[in-house]
C-alpha positions as CSV (number, residue, x, y, z in Angstrom):
1,X,-15.0,-2.3,84.0
2,X,-14.6,-4.6,81.0
3,X,-14.9,-3.4,77.4
4,X,-17.0,-6.3,76.3
5,X,-18.8,-9.2,78.1
6,X,-20.0,-12.0,75.9
7,X,-22.9,-14.1,77.5
8,X,-22.7,-17.7,76.3
9,X,-19.8,-19.9,75.3
10,X,-21.4,-22.1,72.6
11,X,-20.0,-22.1,69.1
12,X,-21.5,-18.7,68.4
13,X,-20.1,-17.0,71.5
14,X,-16.7,-18.7,71.1
15,X,-16.5,-17.7,67.4
16,X,-17.3,-14.1,68.4
17,X,-14.6,-14.2,71.1
18,X,-12.1,-15.6,68.6
19,X,-12.6,-12.7,66.1
20,X,-12.8,-10.0,68.8
21,X,-9.5,-11.3,70.2
22,X,-7.9,-9.8,67.2
23,X,-8.5,-6.4,68.7
24,X,-7.0,-4.5,71.6
25,X,-9.9,-4.8,74.0
26,X,-10.7,-6.4,77.4
27,X,-13.1,-9.3,76.9
28,X,-14.9,-11.5,79.4
29,X,-17.0,-14.6,78.4
30,X,-19.6,-15.7,81.0
31,X,-21.1,-19.2,80.6
32,X,-23.9,-20.6,82.7
33,X,-22.7,-24.1,82.4
34,X,-19.5,-25.9,83.5
35,X,-17.8,-25.8,80.1
36,X,-17.9,-24.3,76.7
37,X,-20.0,-26.2,74.1
38,X,-22.6,-27.4,76.7
39,X,-25.8,-26.4,75.0
40,X,-27.0,-26.7,71.4
41,X,-23.4,-26.8,70.2
42,X,-22.8,-30.2,71.7
43,X,-25.9,-31.9,70.2
44,X,-26.4,-31.2,66.5
45,X,-25.8,-32.8,63.1
46,X,-22.3,-31.4,62.7
47,X,-23.3,-30.3,59.2
48,X,-21.6,-27.4,57.4
49,X,-24.5,-26.6,55.0
50,X,-23.7,-25.3,51.5
51,X,-26.4,-22.6,51.9
52,X,-29.1,-23.5,49.3
53,X,-32.0,-23.8,51.7
54,X,-32.3,-20.4,53.3
55,X,-34.5,-17.7,51.8
56,X,-32.5,-15.4,49.5
57,X,-31.6,-12.1,51.1
58,X,-32.1,-13.4,54.7
59,X,-29.4,-13.2,57.3
60,X,-29.3,-17.0,57.3
61,X,-28.6,-17.1,53.6
62,X,-25.8,-14.6,53.7
63,X,-24.1,-15.9,56.9
64,X,-24.4,-19.6,55.9
65,X,-22.5,-19.2,52.6
66,X,-19.9,-16.9,54.1
67,X,-19.6,-19.1,57.2
68,X,-19.2,-22.3,55.1
69,X,-16.2,-20.6,53.3
70,X,-14.7,-19.5,56.6
71,X,-15.1,-22.9,58.2
72,X,-13.1,-24.5,55.5
73,X,-10.3,-22.0,56.0
74,X,-10.4,-22.2,59.8
75,X,-10.3,-26.0,59.9
76,X,-6.9,-25.8,58.3
77,X,-5.6,-23.0,60.6
78,X,-7.0,-24.3,63.9
79,X,-6.8,-28.0,62.9
80,X,-10.3,-29.0,63.9
81,X,-12.2,-32.0,62.4
82,X,-13.6,-31.2,58.9
83,X,-14.5,-33.3,55.9
84,X,-15.6,-31.7,52.6
85,X,-17.9,-34.6,51.8
86,X,-20.6,-32.7,49.8
87,X,-24.3,-33.2,50.2
88,X,-27.3,-34.7,48.3
89,X,-30.9,-33.7,48.5
90,X,-33.0,-36.6,47.3
91,X,-36.2,-36.4,45.4
92,X,-38.4,-39.6,45.1
93,X,-41.5,-38.0,43.4
94,X,-41.4,-36.8,39.8
95,X,-44.1,-34.4,40.7
96,X,-41.7,-32.6,43.0
97,X,-38.8,-32.2,40.5
98,X,-39.9,-28.5,40.3
99,X,-39.2,-28.1,44.0
100,X,-35.7,-29.5,43.5
101,X,-35.1,-27.1,40.7
102,X,-36.4,-24.2,42.9
103,X,-33.9,-25.3,45.6
104,X,-31.1,-25.2,43.1
105,X,-32.1,-21.7,41.9
106,X,-32.4,-20.5,45.5
107,X,-28.9,-21.8,46.2
108,X,-27.5,-20.0,43.2
109,X,-29.1,-16.7,44.3
110,X,-27.5,-17.2,47.7
111,X,-24.1,-17.6,46.1
112,X,-23.6,-21.4,46.5
113,X,-21.2,-22.7,43.9
114,X,-21.2,-25.8,41.7
115,X,-24.8,-26.9,42.4
116,X,-26.3,-29.3,39.9
117,X,-29.1,-31.8,39.5
118,X,-28.1,-35.5,39.3
119,X,-29.9,-38.3,37.5
120,X,-31.0,-41.6,39.1
121,X,-27.9,-43.4,37.8
122,X,-25.5,-40.6,38.8
123,X,-26.9,-40.7,42.4
124,X,-26.5,-44.5,42.7
125,X,-23.0,-44.4,41.3
126,X,-22.1,-41.9,44.1
127,X,-24.1,-43.5,46.9
128,X,-25.1,-47.2,46.3
129,X,-27.0,-47.3,49.5
130,X,-29.6,-44.8,48.4
131,X,-33.0,-46.4,47.8
132,X,-33.3,-47.3,44.1
133,X,-36.6,-45.4,43.6
134,X,-34.8,-42.1,43.8
135,X,-35.7,-39.9,40.8
136,X,-33.1,-37.1,41.1
137,X,-31.0,-35.2,43.6
138,X,-29.5,-31.7,44.1
139,X,-25.7,-32.1,44.6
140,X,-23.8,-29.5,46.6
141,X,-20.1,-30.2,46.5
142,X,-19.4,-27.4,49.0
143,X,-21.4,-29.1,51.8
144,X,-19.2,-30.6,54.5
145,X,-19.2,-32.0,58.1
146,X,-17.2,-30.6,61.0
147,X,-16.6,-31.6,64.6
148,X,-18.7,-29.1,66.6
149,X,-16.9,-29.9,69.9
150,X,-13.5,-29.5,68.3
151,X,-14.5,-26.3,66.5
152,X,-15.9,-24.7,69.6
153,X,-13.2,-25.5,72.0
154,X,-10.4,-24.4,69.6
155,X,-12.2,-21.1,69.1
156,X,-12.2,-20.7,72.9
157,X,-8.6,-21.9,73.4
158,X,-7.2,-19.5,70.7
159,X,-9.2,-16.6,72.2
160,X,-7.9,-17.4,75.6
161,X,-4.3,-17.5,74.4
162,X,-5.0,-13.9,73.1
163,X,-6.2,-12.6,76.4
164,X,-9.9,-13.4,76.5
165,X,-11.1,-14.5,80.0
166,X,-13.6,-17.3,80.3
167,X,-15.6,-17.7,83.5
168,X,-17.7,-20.8,83.8
169,X,-20.7,-21.6,86.0
170,X,-21.7,-18.0,85.8
171,X,-25.4,-17.6,85.1
172,X,-26.5,-14.0,84.4
173,X,-29.7,-13.3,86.4
174,X,-30.1,-9.6,85.8
175,X,-28.7,-6.7,83.7
176,X,-29.0,-3.0,84.4
177,X,-27.9,-0.1,82.3
178,X,-26.2,2.5,84.4
179,X,-25.1,5.7,82.6
180,X,-22.9,4.5,79.8
181,X,-22.3,0.9,80.8
182,X,-24.1,-2.3,81.9
183,X,-24.0,-4.1,85.2
184,X,-24.5,-7.9,85.0
185,X,-25.5,-9.8,88.1
186,X,-24.3,-13.4,88.7
187,X,-25.4,-14.7,92.1
188,X,-23.4,-12.6,94.5
189,X,-21.1,-11.1,91.9
190,X,-21.5,-8.0,89.7
191,X,-19.7,-7.6,86.4
192,X,-19.6,-4.3,84.5
193,X,-18.9,-3.6,80.8
194,X,-19.3,-1.0,78.1
195,X,-20.8,-3.5,75.8
196,X,-22.8,-6.8,76.1
197,X,-23.0,-9.4,73.4
198,X,-25.9,-11.8,73.8
199,X,-25.0,-15.3,72.6
200,X,-27.0,-17.2,75.2
201,X,-28.5,-19.7,72.8
202,X,-31.9,-21.0,74.1
203,X,-31.9,-18.3,76.7
204,X,-31.0,-15.4,74.4
205,X,-34.6,-14.2,74.7
206,X,-34.3,-14.0,78.5
207,X,-31.1,-12.0,78.3
208,X,-32.5,-9.7,75.6
209,X,-35.8,-9.1,77.5
210,X,-33.8,-7.8,80.5
211,X,-32.7,-4.8,78.5
212,X,-35.2,-4.1,75.8
213,X,-38.9,-3.2,75.7
214,X,-39.3,-5.0,72.4
215,X,-39.6,-8.6,73.7
216,X,-38.6,-11.7,71.8
217,X,-39.4,-15.4,72.4
218,X,-37.4,-18.4,71.7
219,X,-38.9,-21.9,71.5
220,X,-36.9,-25.0,71.9
221,X,-37.2,-27.4,69.0
222,X,-35.9,-30.8,70.0
223,X,-34.2,-33.0,67.4
224,X,-33.4,-36.7,68.2
225,X,-30.5,-38.6,66.7
226,X,-29.1,-42.1,66.5
227,X,-25.3,-42.7,66.2
228,X,-23.9,-45.8,64.6
229,X,-20.7,-47.5,65.5
230,X,-17.7,-46.4,63.5
231,X,-17.3,-50.0,62.2
232,X,-19.7,-48.8,59.5
233,X,-17.5,-46.0,58.3
234,X,-18.0,-45.5,54.6
235,X,-21.6,-46.8,54.6
236,X,-22.5,-43.4,53.1
237,X,-19.9,-40.8,52.1
238,X,-22.1,-37.7,51.6
239,X,-24.6,-36.0,53.7
240,X,-27.9,-37.3,52.5
241,X,-31.1,-35.1,52.8
242,X,-34.6,-35.4,51.5
243,X,-36.5,-32.5,50.1
244,X,-37.0,-30.0,53.0
245,X,-40.4,-29.8,54.8
246,X,-42.2,-27.2,56.9
247,X,-39.9,-27.9,59.9
248,X,-36.5,-27.7,58.2
249,X,-34.2,-30.0,56.3
250,X,-35.7,-33.1,57.8
251,X,-34.0,-36.4,58.7
252,X,-30.5,-36.9,57.3
253,X,-28.0,-39.7,57.1
254,X,-24.4,-38.5,57.2
255,X,-20.8,-39.4,58.0
256,X,-19.1,-37.7,60.9
257,X,-15.6,-36.6,61.3
258,X,-15.0,-39.5,63.7
259,X,-16.0,-42.3,61.3
260,X,-19.5,-42.9,62.6
261,X,-22.8,-42.6,60.7
262,X,-25.3,-40.2,62.2
263,X,-29.1,-40.4,61.5
264,X,-31.6,-37.7,62.5
265,X,-33.1,-35.4,63.6
266,X,-36.9,-35.1,63.9
267,X,-38.4,-31.8,65.1
268,X,-40.6,-31.2,68.1
269,X,-41.4,-27.8,69.6
270,X,-41.1,-27.7,73.4
271,X,-41.7,-25.1,76.1
272,X,-39.2,-26.8,78.4
273,X,-35.7,-25.6,77.3
274,X,-34.0,-28.3,79.3
275,X,-35.8,-31.4,77.9
276,X,-33.2,-33.3,76.0
277,X,-34.7,-36.7,76.6
278,X,-35.0,-39.1,73.6
279,X,-38.4,-40.8,73.0
280,X,-39.3,-44.1,71.5
281,X,-41.7,-42.2,69.2
282,X,-39.1,-39.8,68.1
283,X,-36.4,-42.4,67.4
284,X,-39.0,-44.6,65.5
285,X,-39.8,-41.6,63.3
286,X,-36.1,-41.0,62.6
287,X,-35.6,-44.6,61.7
288,X,-38.6,-44.8,59.4
289,X,-37.9,-41.5,57.7
290,X,-34.2,-42.2,57.1
291,X,-35.0,-45.7,55.7
292,X,-37.1,-44.1,52.9
293,X,-33.9,-42.5,51.6
294,X,-31.2,-45.0,52.5
295,X,-31.6,-48.7,52.5
296,X,-30.3,-51.3,54.9
297,X,-29.1,-48.8,57.5
298,X,-27.5,-51.0,60.3
299,X,-29.7,-49.8,63.1
300,X,-28.7,-53.0,65.0
301,X,-25.4,-51.2,65.6
302,X,-26.6,-48.0,67.2
303,X,-24.3,-47.1,70.1
304,X,-26.2,-44.2,71.4
305,X,-29.2,-41.9,70.9
306,X,-29.3,-38.3,71.9
307,X,-31.3,-35.1,71.5
308,X,-30.4,-31.5,71.0
309,X,-32.5,-28.3,71.2
310,X,-32.5,-25.7,68.5
311,X,-33.2,-22.0,69.5
312,X,-36.1,-21.0,67.2
313,X,-37.2,-17.4,67.3
314,X,-41.0,-17.3,67.2
315,X,-41.2,-13.6,66.9
316,X,-39.0,-13.1,63.8
317,X,-40.2,-13.3,60.2
318,X,-39.2,-16.7,58.7
319,X,-37.4,-17.5,61.9
320,X,-34.3,-15.7,60.7
321,X,-31.3,-14.9,62.9
322,X,-31.5,-11.8,65.1
323,X,-28.2,-10.0,65.1
324,X,-27.7,-6.4,66.0
325,X,-28.6,-3.7,68.6
326,X,-32.1,-3.3,69.9
327,X,-33.5,0.3,69.3
328,X,-33.5,1.0,73.1
329,X,-30.4,-0.8,74.3
330,X,-27.2,0.9,72.8
331,X,-24.1,-1.2,73.3
332,X,-26.1,-4.4,73.6
333,X,-25.7,-6.7,70.6
334,X,-28.0,-9.7,70.0
335,X,-26.8,-12.9,68.4
336,X,-30.1,-14.7,69.0
337,X,-32.2,-17.4,67.3
338,X,-29.1,-19.1,66.1
339,X,-30.7,-22.4,65.0
340,X,-29.7,-24.3,61.8
341,X,-27.6,-23.4,59.9
342,X,-26.0,-22.0,63.1
343,X,-22.9,-24.1,63.2
344,X,-22.2,-23.4,59.5
345,X,-22.8,-19.6,60.1
346,X,-20.8,-19.3,63.4
347,X,-17.6,-17.9,61.9
348,X,-19.5,-15.4,59.8
349,X,-21.6,-14.4,62.8
350,X,-18.3,-13.9,64.7
351,X,-17.1,-11.6,61.9
352,X,-20.3,-9.6,61.7
353,X,-20.7,-9.1,65.5
354,X,-17.0,-8.2,65.7
355,X,-17.4,-5.5,63.1
356,X,-20.4,-4.0,64.9
357,X,-18.5,-4.0,68.2
358,X,-15.3,-2.6,66.7
359,X,-17.1,0.2,64.9
360,X,-19.1,1.2,68.0
361,X,-16.1,1.0,70.4
362,X,-13.5,2.3,67.9
363,X,-11.4,-0.8,68.5
364,X,-7.9,-1.1,67.1
365,X,-6.5,-4.3,65.7
366,X,-3.5,-5.9,67.4
367,X,-0.2,-5.9,65.6
368,X,1.9,-8.9,64.8
369,X,1.1,-12.6,64.5
370,X,-1.5,-13.7,67.0
371,X,-1.3,-17.1,68.8
372,X,-3.5,-19.9,67.7
373,X,-4.2,-23.1,69.6
374,X,-3.2,-26.0,67.4
375,X,-3.0,-28.9,69.9
376,X,0.6,-29.8,69.0
377,X,1.1,-33.0,71.0
378,X,3.9,-32.7,73.4
379,X,5.0,-36.2,74.4
380,X,3.8,-37.3,77.8
381,X,5.0,-40.2,79.9
382,X,1.4,-41.6,80.0
383,X,0.9,-41.6,76.2
384,X,1.3,-45.4,76.2
385,X,-1.3,-45.9,78.8
386,X,-4.5,-46.5,76.8
387,X,-7.6,-45.9,78.9
388,X,-10.3,-45.7,76.1
389,X,-9.9,-48.8,74.0
390,X,-12.8,-47.9,71.7
391,X,-11.2,-44.7,70.5
392,X,-7.5,-45.3,71.4
393,X,-7.3,-42.4,73.9
394,X,-4.4,-42.4,76.3
395,X,-4.0,-41.0,79.8
396,X,-1.6,-38.4,78.2
397,X,-4.4,-37.3,75.9
398,X,-6.7,-36.7,78.9
399,X,-4.0,-34.8,80.8
400,X,-3.5,-32.5,77.8
401,X,-7.2,-31.9,77.5
402,X,-7.3,-30.8,81.1
403,X,-4.3,-28.5,80.7
404,X,-5.6,-26.7,77.5
405,X,-6.1,-22.9,77.8
406,X,-9.8,-23.5,78.4
407,X,-9.4,-27.0,79.7
408,X,-11.7,-29.8,80.7
409,X,-12.9,-29.9,84.3
410,X,-15.7,-32.6,83.8
411,X,-15.9,-36.0,82.3
412,X,-18.1,-34.6,79.5
413,X,-15.4,-31.9,78.9
414,X,-12.8,-34.7,78.6
415,X,-15.1,-36.6,76.2
416,X,-15.6,-33.6,73.9
417,X,-11.9,-32.9,73.7
418,X,-10.5,-36.4,73.4
419,X,-13.5,-38.5,72.3
420,X,-12.9,-40.8,75.3
421,X,-16.3,-42.3,76.1
422,X,-17.8,-41.8,72.7
423,X,-17.0,-45.2,71.3
424,X,-18.9,-48.5,71.3
425,X,-18.9,-49.0,75.1
426,X,-20.0,-45.4,75.7
427,X,-17.5,-44.8,78.6
428,X,-18.3,-48.1,80.4
429,X,-14.6,-49.0,80.4
430,X,-12.7,-45.6,80.6
431,X,-15.0,-43.4,82.8
432,X,-13.6,-44.5,86.2
433,X,-10.0,-43.8,85.1
434,X,-11.1,-40.4,83.6
435,X,-12.7,-39.5,87.0
436,X,-9.4,-40.5,88.8
437,X,-7.3,-38.4,86.4
438,X,-9.6,-35.3,86.7
439,X,-9.4,-35.5,90.5
440,X,-5.7,-35.8,90.5
441,X,-5.0,-33.1,88.0
442,X,-7.5,-30.6,89.4
443,X,-6.6,-31.3,93.0
444,X,-10.1,-32.3,94.1
445,X,-11.7,-35.4,95.6
446,X,-13.1,-38.0,93.3
447,X,-16.5,-37.4,94.8
448,X,-16.3,-33.8,93.5
449,X,-15.7,-34.8,89.9
450,X,-18.9,-34.1,87.8
451,X,-20.2,-35.4,84.5
452,X,-21.1,-31.8,83.5
453,X,-22.8,-29.2,85.7
454,X,-22.8,-28.8,89.4
455,X,-24.6,-31.6,91.2
456,X,-23.8,-34.3,88.6
457,X,-21.2,-36.1,90.6
458,X,-20.2,-39.6,89.5
459,X,-19.6,-40.8,93.1
460,X,-21.4,-40.5,96.4
461,X,-19.9,-40.9,99.9
462,X,-16.3,-41.5,100.9
463,X,-15.2,-44.0,98.3
464,X,-11.6,-43.0,97.9
465,X,-10.3,-46.2,99.2
466,X,-12.4,-48.2,96.7
467,X,-11.0,-46.8,93.5
């Protein structure tokens, strides 16, 4: 019998596990995929929003601003990628200046600091690539970008060092409440816990609906992106938005923590929660929309396109986050509908859910200094063997990624922890060597090494003698 089981190991579930690991309690994290950070957390803008967009008084507004502050602190403690670049919301129509002012006022009500309206000349002084017909912009100095992979995996690694157990490839198929605890069914296994925390992302509605009569529905909203080669680092230095529309903050142009320029996303509601295909129509829209805000974007140097899915609650007013216990499921805590600004809010959601759980279970904080995973590089004999030339990643880096507390077991897992395969050649050069290292370090055959989930093997047949 566990004290707490967290369902889902995206940035929300891992942030919750990190904060809960400060308490004397037995915690298990169950993840349906082969690794942490396999859902929405791996395919988003990486933006730490300042918090001016959400409706004042909403959960999104409160948690965004608090989460932004916490992310800044945590990036220093956990050493994950973070750049306090600030953001601009551009206005190209004088008739919409009032909307820009309303956005500033909303941000101030939410507690966002240092917001101000910039003139045409001030904008172009800051960002020369902005189209010259810009009229004004809302400047938010507290906006930032973070590495969502790094952030999520470091939450998980630190939680693991503190005693949290992570079990991967464990998809929960049913939940029953029996007396004062819950039984969770995973294939032929049963896990029991006093408390369940639902951080299942796109499938948080499925998990919620197993225990509560008040049903919820999550719709997947696909956003498509284009990533430019890091040779264009510095093309823009702030996150550049246009005035928000009905479907969110719209197409942005932003630097990333790895020196690339990211452009996107569009927004398309889907019934299929697994459809992460990019489309020619979607990417064309992204290109055209971004070009209205920023001129001469070097789309000739796009190294990859990708799509992510946002978990939008269709049953909640204003699509706000759903956090707390359902009326008919005591000891079950939802963290559902965590769409944008989900990455920004994740640490604050971790704080909030941890307080609910600690109060209900009367948890006691651990004493002393708790371990934190900092990725201090211990020298390895293979550090001079560079296998990813695009990103200067060594064999030693890959080995360390595999041996982390919640280590990589797939080529995508290695990619997210080392950035091998995310450069210009998109793993064309380094992937065979990564497969070989994973097989050797995990003690499995090369044919068993997967890209991500079960069944995504890179090799077929008995090819050991060919590699």
